[in-house]
C-alpha positions as CSV (number, residue, x, y, z in Angstrom):
1,M,-58.9,15.2,80.8
2,S,-57.2,11.9,80.0
3,C,-56.8,10.1,76.8
4,I,-59.1,7.1,78.2
5,E,-61.9,9.6,79.3
6,Q,-61.8,11.4,76.0
7,L,-62.2,8.0,74.3
8,K,-65.2,6.9,76.8
9,R,-67.1,10.1,75.8
10,A,-66.3,9.9,72.3
11,M,-67.9,6.7,72.4
12,V,-70.5,7.4,74.4
13,S,-71.6,10.4,72.2
14,A,-71.5,8.5,68.9
15,G,-74.2,6.1,70.4
16,I,-71.7,3.2,70.5
17,D,-72.8,0.6,73.0
18,D,-70.5,-1.1,75.1
19,D,-71.9,-4.6,74.1
20,S,-71.1,-3.9,70.2
21,P,-67.9,-4.9,68.4
22,L,-66.7,-1.4,68.0
23,G,-67.7,-1.1,71.9
24,A,-65.4,-4.2,72.7
25,W,-62.9,-2.1,70.4
26,G,-63.3,0.7,72.5
27,R,-62.7,-0.9,76.0
28,A,-59.5,-2.5,74.5
29,Q,-58.1,0.9,73.3
30,Q,-58.9,2.2,77.0
31,L,-56.8,-0.8,78.2
32,V,-53.9,-0.1,76.0
33,L,-54.0,3.4,77.0
34,L,-53.8,2.4,80.8
35,T,-51.1,-0.3,80.3
36,F,-49.0,2.4,78.4
37,S,-49.3,4.8,80.9
38,R,-48.4,2.4,83.7
39,L,-45.6,1.2,81.7
40,I,-44.2,4.6,81.2
41,E,-44.6,5.8,84.9
42,G,-42.6,2.5,85.9
43,Q,-40.0,3.1,83.5
44,T,-39.6,6.6,85.0
45,V,-39.2,5.5,88.2
46,R,-36.9,3.0,87.7
47,I,-34.6,5.2,85.9
48,E,-34.5,8.1,88.5
49,Q,-33.7,5.2,91.3
50,R,-30.9,4.2,89.0
51,A,-29.8,7.6,88.6
52,N,-30.1,8.2,92.2
53,A,-28.2,5.2,92.8
54,V,-25.2,6.3,90.5
55,A,-25.0,9.7,92.1
56,A,-24.7,8.0,95.7
57,A,-22.0,5.8,94.2
58,A,-20.2,8.6,92.6
59,V,-20.5,10.8,95.8
60,K,-19.0,7.8,98.2
61,S,-16.2,7.5,95.6
62,I,-15.2,11.3,95.6
63,D,-15.3,11.0,99.6
64,E,-13.3,7.9,99.8
65,M,-10.5,9.6,97.1
66,R,-10.7,12.7,99.8
67,A,-9.7,10.4,102.6
68,A,-7.5,8.7,100.9
69,T,-5.8,12.0,99.8
70,A,-6.0,13.3,103.3
71,A,-4.1,10.0,104.7
72,C,-1.4,10.4,102.1
73,R,-0.7,14.0,103.1
74,A,-0.6,13.5,106.6
75,Q,1.9,10.6,106.2
76,V,4.2,12.5,104.1
77,T,7.1,13.2,106.2
78,L,10.0,13.2,103.8
79,S,12.4,16.0,102.8
80,Q,11.4,18.9,100.6
81,E,12.2,17.5,97.2
82,Q,10.8,14.3,98.1
83,R,7.4,16.0,99.5
84,R,7.4,18.3,96.1
85,S,7.4,15.1,93.8
86,E,4.8,13.2,95.8
87,R,2.5,16.2,95.5
88,L,2.9,16.4,91.9
89,T,2.1,12.6,91.7
90,L,-0.9,13.0,93.8
91,A,-2.1,16.2,92.1
92,S,-1.8,14.3,88.7
93,E,-3.7,11.5,90.0
94,V,-6.4,13.6,91.6
95,A,-6.9,15.2,88.2
96,E,-7.1,12.2,86.5
97,D,-9.5,10.6,89.0
98,I,-11.6,14.1,88.5
99,K,-11.3,13.5,84.7
100,K,-12.5,10.0,85.1
101,V,-15.6,10.8,87.4
102,L,-16.0,14.1,85.5
103,K,-16.1,11.8,82.2
104,E,-18.4,9.2,84.0
105,S,-20.9,11.5,84.8
106,L,-21.3,13.2,81.6
107,V,-21.8,9.8,80.2
108,I,-24.6,8.7,82.7
109,R,-26.3,12.0,82.0
110,E,-25.9,11.3,78.3
111,V,-27.5,7.8,78.7
112,K,-30.4,9.3,81.0
113,W,-31.1,11.8,78.3
114,N,-30.8,9.3,75.5
115,R,-33.5,7.2,77.6
116,R,-35.5,9.8,77.9
117,Q,-35.7,10.9,74.5
118,N,-36.5,7.2,73.6
119,W,-39.5,7.1,76.0
120,T,-40.8,10.4,74.5
121,A,-40.5,9.0,71.1
122,A,-42.3,5.7,72.4
123,A,-45.0,7.7,74.0
124,L,-45.5,10.2,70.7
125,A,-45.6,7.0,68.5
126,A,-47.9,5.4,70.9
127,A,-50.1,8.7,70.8
128,V,-50.4,8.6,66.9
129,L,-51.1,5.1,66.5
130,M,-53.9,5.6,69.1
131,G,-55.2,8.6,67.2
132,C,-55.1,6.7,64.1
133,F,-56.9,3.9,65.4
134,I,-59.9,6.3,66.7
135,A,-59.9,8.5,63.6
136,C,-60.2,5.3,61.4
137,G,-63.0,3.8,64.1
138,I,-64.7,7.2,63.7
139,W,-64.6,7.5,59.9
140,T,-66.0,3.8,59.5
141,G,-68.7,4.4,61.6
142,Y,-69.6,7.6,59.8
143,Y,-69.5,6.0,56.2
144,N,-71.5,3.0,57.4
145,D,-74.4,5.1,58.9
146,R,-74.3,7.6,55.8
147,A,-74.4,4.0,53.3
148,A,-77.6,3.0,55.7
149,L,-79.4,6.3,55.2
150,D,-78.7,6.3,51.7
151,R,-80.1,2.8,51.1
152,C,-83.0,3.8,53.0
153,I,-84.1,7.1,51.4
154,S,-83.6,4.9,47.8
155,K,-86.2,2.3,49.1
156,Q,-88.6,3.7,51.5
157,V,-91.9,2.4,51.5
158,I,-95.2,5.0,52.1
159,D,-98.1,3.8,53.8
160,S,-101.7,4.9,53.3
161,S,-101.1,7.9,55.9
162,G,-98.3,9.3,54.0
163,R,-95.5,8.1,56.5
164,A,-92.4,6.9,54.8
165,Y,-91.0,3.8,56.5
166,C,-87.6,2.0,55.5
167,G,-87.2,-1.7,56.5
168,I,-84.6,-3.2,58.8
169,E,-83.3,-5.1,56.3
170,V,-82.6,-2.3,54.1
171,V,-80.8,-0.6,56.7
172,R,-78.6,-3.6,57.4
173,G,-77.6,-3.5,53.8
174,G,-79.8,-6.2,52.2
């Protein structure tokens, strides 16, 4: 059951009318929850798209490096010493390129992990804040109902048949 459905059920079970100020507040909270969920879903898709684009670019770069390496090796027709020195140079360049790609991929993963942690923290903070708002609304409603009941009991009127009544002005706080 979603948070919005739980909020709707809590409002109905508490007897909160949609046209009342508390009902308007509840509808506003439902809209906030819906907006937060859509925002988080949109950001998740964007992050995944960016990660996929970066991964595709890395694969393309590696393929280009392999093609360049193969072309270089095919063109080498020098003497044994020249081949050996070129191989060592090529190997060190490839190692540097691989080292650079690995370093960049680690940074990309770290950035993605940090973003995920930031969104998780934001979602948790939003949930805690919403819980505080809901708890405050429920507590305020209970306090007001309790105060009205106490006023009614202290100022009740008993008619000739023995029934006790409480005037609406007493319930409202007058």
